[in-house]
C-alpha positions as CSV (number, residue, x, y, z in Angstrom):
1,M,35.6,-76.7,-14.0
2,S,32.1,-75.6,-14.9
3,Q,32.8,-72.2,-13.4
4,I,35.7,-71.7,-15.8
5,Q,33.6,-72.8,-18.7
6,L,30.8,-70.4,-17.8
7,E,33.3,-67.5,-17.5
8,R,34.7,-68.3,-20.9
9,L,31.3,-68.5,-22.4
10,I,30.3,-65.1,-20.9
11,S,33.5,-63.5,-22.2
12,Q,33.0,-64.9,-25.6
13,D,29.4,-63.8,-25.7
14,W,30.5,-60.2,-24.7
15,R,33.1,-60.2,-27.4
16,Q,30.7,-61.3,-30.0
17,H,28.0,-58.8,-29.0
18,K,30.0,-55.8,-28.0
19,L,28.2,-53.6,-30.5
20,V,24.8,-54.6,-29.1
21,A,25.9,-53.9,-25.5
22,V,27.3,-50.5,-26.5
23,L,24.2,-49.6,-28.3
24,L,22.0,-50.7,-25.4
25,L,24.1,-48.4,-23.0
26,A,23.8,-45.6,-25.6
27,C,20.0,-46.0,-25.7
28,I,19.7,-45.9,-22.0
29,A,22.0,-42.8,-21.8
30,A,19.9,-41.1,-24.5
31,A,16.7,-41.9,-22.7
32,L,18.0,-40.5,-19.5
33,A,19.1,-37.3,-21.3
34,V,15.7,-36.9,-22.9
35,V,14.0,-37.2,-19.5
36,Y,16.4,-34.7,-17.9
37,L,16.1,-32.2,-20.7
38,A,12.3,-32.5,-20.7
39,H,12.3,-31.8,-16.9
40,L,14.6,-28.8,-17.4
41,N,12.4,-27.5,-20.2
42,R,9.3,-27.7,-18.0
43,Q,11.1,-25.8,-15.2
44,L,12.2,-23.1,-17.6
45,T,8.7,-22.8,-19.0
46,I,7.3,-22.3,-15.5
47,A,9.9,-19.7,-14.7
48,Q,9.1,-17.9,-18.0
49,D,5.4,-17.9,-17.2
50,T,6.2,-16.4,-13.8
51,Y,8.2,-13.6,-15.4
52,Y,5.5,-12.9,-17.9
53,Q,3.0,-12.5,-15.0
54,Q,5.3,-10.2,-13.2
55,R,5.9,-8.2,-16.4
56,D,2.1,-7.8,-16.9
57,Q,1.6,-6.8,-13.3
58,L,4.3,-4.2,-13.4
59,D,3.0,-2.9,-16.8
60,S,-0.5,-2.5,-15.2
61,E,0.9,-0.8,-12.2
62,W,3.0,1.5,-14.5
63,R,-0.2,2.5,-16.4
64,N,-2.0,3.3,-13.1
65,L,0.9,5.4,-11.9
66,L,0.9,7.4,-15.2
67,L,-2.8,8.1,-14.8
68,E,-2.3,9.2,-11.2
69,Q,0.6,11.4,-12.2
70,R,-1.5,13.1,-14.9
71,A,-4.3,13.6,-12.5
72,L,-2.1,15.1,-9.9
73,A,-0.3,17.4,-12.3
74,E,-3.4,18.7,-13.9
75,H,-3.3,22.6,-14.0
76,S,-6.7,23.2,-12.5
77,R,-6.0,20.9,-9.6
78,V,-2.7,22.6,-8.8
79,E,-4.4,26.0,-9.0
80,D,-7.2,24.9,-6.8
81,I,-4.8,23.6,-4.1
82,A,-2.8,26.8,-4.3
83,R,-5.9,28.9,-3.7
84,R,-7.6,26.8,-1.0
85,R,-4.8,25.4,1.1
86,L,-2.0,28.0,0.6
87,N,-4.3,31.1,0.2
88,M,-2.4,32.1,-3.0
89,Q,-3.9,34.3,-5.6
90,R,-3.0,35.2,-9.1
91,P,-1.0,38.5,-9.1
92,S,-2.6,41.4,-11.0
93,G,-0.6,43.7,-13.3
94,D,0.0,46.2,-10.5
95,N,1.7,43.6,-8.3
96,D,4.1,42.3,-10.9
97,I,7.7,43.0,-10.0
98,M,10.5,42.8,-12.6
99,V,13.9,41.7,-11.4
100,R,16.7,42.5,-13.7
101,P,20.1,40.7,-13.5
102,Q,23.0,42.8,-12.5
């Protein structure tokens, strides 16, 4: 008999405090959502920092490659390599040959 009384009291109590129970569940769900979103935000921030570091590294490498390209394409260097390694020399006016299209 007391079991029936207890079940009746619990069901009456739930009916009277439905709003409180729903609000409690909503608060717990909101708290879990905040924790999850904070974790997700931290992960995205870490990924963003990693991409910024990669960008900076690639930018530095790009600047170094541009400097190297300019140094390798310098006219005096190309002329020096042509003279020393390939034994080339600047043609004089007598050695110029004009080729006319037909």
